[in-house]
N, C-alpha and C positions, 0 to 999 in steps of 0.2 A: 619582523623576526620575533617569534614568541620566546619569552624567557622562561627558564626552568631553574629550580634549585638543583644542586648536585644530587645525584642518585643516593638514596639512603640517608641523606641529611634531613634535619627537622626544622620546620617553621613552627613557632609558637604564637598563634593568633591570640587575641585578648582572652577568650574563654579558656583556652588551654593554659595560658600563662597564669590565670587566676588559680587554676587547680594546682599548677606547679608551685606557686608561692604558698598555697595552703599547706601542701605536704611538706615543703621546705621549712615552713614556720613551725609545724608540729615537731619535725625532726630536730630542728635547731633548739627549740625550747627544751625538749627532753634531754638532749646532750648537755646543755648548759646546766640543767637541774642535777645531772649526775656528775658534774665537775669536769666536763670535757671542754677544750678550747678550740676555736675554729681556726683552720689554716687553709691555705690555697697554694697549689703547685702550678707550674707552667703547663700549658697545653703541649709544648714541645719538650721532649727529653732525648738524651743521647741513646742510640740503639743499644750500645754496649751495656747500658744499665739493665737491659732485659735479657742479654745473651751471655755475658761473661760469667755470671753466677749460675747459669742453668736454671733460671727462675721461671721461664716459660717453656712449655712443651713445644716441639717442632711444629705441630699442627697449629698452635696458636701464633707462633712467630710468622707462619705463612700468611697470617691475616692482619698483620700490622701495616699501617700506612708509613712507609719509610722513604726517605729521599735524602740527597746530599745537601748539606748546608754549606754553601761555598764561602770560603774565606781567602780571597786572593786566588792563588793557584792551587790551594789545597782546601780541604774541607773535611767534615766529619758527618757520618750518617746519623740522622735524627729520625724520630718517630712521633706521630700523634699518639699521646699516651693511650695504650691499649687496656689499662686497668688502673685502679686507684691506690693500691697498697704500696707498691714498689716506689712510686714517687714520694709517698709520705715517709717511707723508710729513708730515702735519700735526703729529704728535707730534715729529718731528725739528725742524721749523721752530719750534715752541713751546718746546722744551726743550733741543735739542742743536745748534742752528745754528752754535755757535762751534766745534764739533768738526770737525776736518779729515776724519776718517774715522769712520763709524759702521757697525758690523756688528750687525744686530739680527734677532731672530727672535720669532715670536709663535704662539700657538695660540688660535683664536677662532672663534665662530660668526658666520655671515653670513646675511642674510635676503633671499630673492628670491621675489617673488610669482609664483604659478603658478595659472592660472585655475581649473582643475578641483579643486584641492586634493588630487588623488590622488598627486601627486608631492611630494617633499620641498621645503618652503619654507624650513626652517631647515637650514643646512648647516654642517659643521665643516671647517676647514682649518688647516693649519700652514704657515707661510711664513718665508722668510728674505729680508732686504734688505741690500744692500751699497751704502752711500751715501758719495759723495765721490770716486770714481775712475772714469774712463772708460778701461777697459782690457779687452783681449781676455782676459787672465788672470782677471779678475773674473767675466766671463760664463761662462767655462769652469769656474771654481771652483764657482759656484752649480749648474751642471748636474751636476758630479761629486758635490757634496754631496747633491743630490736623489737621484741614482742610488745613492749609498752607503746612504741610508736605505732605499730600495726593496730593495736587496740584503740588508740586515740583516733585512728583513721576509720574505725568501725568496720574493719575487715572481719568477715565471718569465716569459720572453718579453717583457720590458719593451722598448718601442720609443721612441726619441728622434727626434722630428720637428722640423725646423728651418725657419724662415722669416725674413724680414728686412723690417721695416716701412720702413726707410730706402729700399729699392728702390722700394716702392710710392709713397712720398711724393715721391721724386725724379722718378718718372715722371709723377705728377699735376701737378707744377710745370710741366711742358712742355705741358700740355693747353690752356693759355690760359683756364683756368677761374678764376673769382673765388675768393678764400679760402673763402667760404662753400660754394661748389660743391665745391671740393677736399675740404673736411671732409665734405660729404654723401656724395660718392663713396667716400671712405675708409671712412666708417661703413658704407656698403652692403657693401663688400668684407668688412669685419670681421663683419658680420651674416650672411655666408655667400653673398652674391651675387657669385660669381666672374665672372659675365658682364657686370657693369656697365662694366668697362673696354672690353670688346670692343664694347659698344653705343655708347660715346662716339665722337665724330668728331674725331680729332686734327687740328691744323693742319698738322703735318709728316707726310709719308708714312712716314718712317722710324719714327715712333711706332707705326704699325700693326704693323710687323714686331717692334718691341720688346714690344708688348702680347702678341702671339702667343707670343714666346719666354718671357716672364715667366710668363704664365698656365700654360704647359706646363713650368714649371721644376721638374722632379722628377729627383732623382739621389741618389747616395750618396757623393760624393767631392769634394774640393777641386778636382781636375782637371776635373770636370764644370763647376764654377763658372768655372774659368779659360777654358773653351771658350766659355761664355756671354759672359764679359767680352770676349774677342777678337771676337765677333760684333757686340757693341753699342758698344764703346768709341769707334769712329771716328765713328759717327753721333750717339751720345748719350754724350759724355764725362762728363756729370753723373752717370751711373750708375756710373762707375768707383769713386769713394770708398766707397759702400755695398757694392759687390761686393768690393772689397779687404778691407773689414772682415769681411764674411761669409766670404771665403776664409781669412783668418788664423784665424778661430774654428774652422772645420772642419779646417784643417791641424793645429791644436793638439790637437783631439779625436782625430784620427787618430794623432798621435804618442803619445797616451796610451792607445791601444787602444780608444777609445770609438767604437762604430759609430753612425751616424745616417742619417736619411732627410731629403732636402731637398724641400720642397713649399711654394712661395711663397704658395699660397692657403690655408694652414693656420693663419692668424693670427686666427681668429675670437675675439671677446670680449677682444681685447688692444688697446683703442682708444687708450690713451695711450702706447703703445710707439713708440720712435723708431728702434730698431736691431734687434738680434737678437731673435727670438721663438722660444721652444721649447715643445714640448708632449710630454707623456709618456703612453704608452698601455700597458695590460696587458689581455689578452683582448679586444682591440678596444674597450676602454673607456678614456675619458680619465680619468687619475688625477692630473694636475697639469700645471703649465706656468709660464712666466715669460718674462723678457726685460729689455731695456734701456729705461729711460724717462727719458732725460736732460732732457726738457723739462718734466716734471711739477712738480718742486719750484719752478722759476722761475715757472711759470704760477700757482702757488699763492701768489705774492707774496714769495718768498725770492730770494736771490741765485742765480746759475747754479751749480747743484750736480748733477753727473751721478749716476746711480743705476741699479741693476739688482736684480732680485729674482725670486722664484718662490713658488708655493704648491703644496702637495700636498693632495688632497681626502681628508680623513680618513674621511669616511663610506664612501667607496668602498674605501679601503684596509682597513677593518674587515671587508668582505666578501671581499676577495681575499688578504689576508696569510695565509701558511701557517704562521707561528709558533704554537706551542701556548701558550695562556694559562697562565702559571704558577699553581700552586695551593699553598697553605700545607700542609705535611705534617700529617697528622692528629694526630701526637704533640704538635704545638705548639698545638693547640686545647684550651682548658681552660674548663669551666664551673664556677662556684662557686655552691653552693647553701646558703643559710642555713636550718638545720633548726629555727630558732625565730624568732619575730617580735620577740624582745627586742632592744632598741637595741644592746646591746654585741655581740650575735651578728651583727647586720646590719653594724655598724661594722667588725667583724673581716673579714667577707666582702668588703667593698669595699676594705679595706686589702690583702687577699691579691690581689685583682684588680690593684690598682695595682702591687704588687711583681712580679707575673707579667709585667706590661707592661714593667717596667724590665729584666726578664731576657730579653725578646724573645719571649715567648709571646703568642698571641692568646687573650684571656680576657674573660669577661663574667659577669654574675650571672644565674643561672637562677631565674626566679620559682618560688615554692614550689609552685604548682599544676601546673607544666609538667613533662612527662616529658622526661628527658634523651635526646639522640640516641644511636644505637647505636654511634657511633664517637667517638674522642677520650677525654679524661679528665674525670672529675667529682670535684670536691672538695666534700665535705660539711663544713660548719662547725657543730659541735655545742656544747652547753652543757657537757657532761661532759668529763672528762680521760681520754685525750688528745682534744683537741678537733677534730682534722682527720682525715678519712677520704678517701684517694685511691683511686679506682676506675678501672681500665681498662675502658671500656665495651664493648670487643670481647671481651676474655677474661673479664671480670667479676671479675678478681682485685682484691682490696682490701688496702691497707696503711694503717696508722695513723701519724700524726705529731703531735708535741706542739706544734710551731710551724711557721712558714713556712720557716725555715732547714732543718729536717728534711725538710719537704715537697719543697723544691727539690733536696736531695741525692737523695731517692728518685727524683724525675723525671729527674734527670741520669743516674743509674746505669741506670735502666730504658731511657732513650733511647739 
């Protein structure tokens, strides 16, 4: 019987694992440098965490892995986490709610059902969350941090695309729709239906003009947003606060020399966001995104705590990153072979391996029947004196040593 991995799940062979660790290391170092602390959440979370607050759109809830976690005769429905931010918000509420500010980062796999099984159902992402402050500077910091990671990974042609959930929500509030209808329309927009607003019939004629302006809201500067504000502020003053917030963010990015594109319809899959939304692209492929979610933590039962965050899609970065995966120099690879099955010889072989590890070498025991590779060093442990023979497998030169101290001196001088 042939064995297969589950459809859509991932194996990480050594070469892929090295690239994963490379990107993970770059991300972790950048986050620590910016003052973020690492956390980890469970793979399983209760389903109600994603449904009771209306935090995921119906189309996304249809794609979660959900099952009943039995507890005697009863149980509660759980899911394999479908995204990273909501579990971090839950962790904050459970463990850190007394902290005024929390800067957190994580590296985790998420699970999204895909019908054919031909696409990835298990996905890896790394993300950062800044909890406790509603500030333009925080939103910009998160974007700069994400861009720093991508720069270190030597990605070329990275594009930053901006939207603002506050504009859409402020517009929907004027449509005379019930709260449930507002949520439905907002979900449709986030699921990619950019025409849903134009199909709606607003009570005020000026809303029609606002819809046309916002759906066509594409530009590259704060000045562009200021022009939109001038056009809409008189008829729809409620759009002014989110536009002002959007303008201040873009102005700060411009001051820092960070270019961006503005596209109000580019907020897909960011259902719980309340303010800025940003997405990152490379080679026309989405590689990350984030934004402000000030309502999420209060909706989950905690006090009013503003927050903002982002995620980078690690799977896609592994295919796009240009950095070379580091390899250990061959001189540091050592295999130790016991030339006898006697206990004292085997014991000495393992003692040598442990000492080599302490000295920074990559070392392991070579089984007696296995041929050594053509590169690196081979240490033979013999019964007779001198008991150690060191061989350079490339040159085939051999030297003898009486003990591990002599062996290390020979290796150091040869290296």
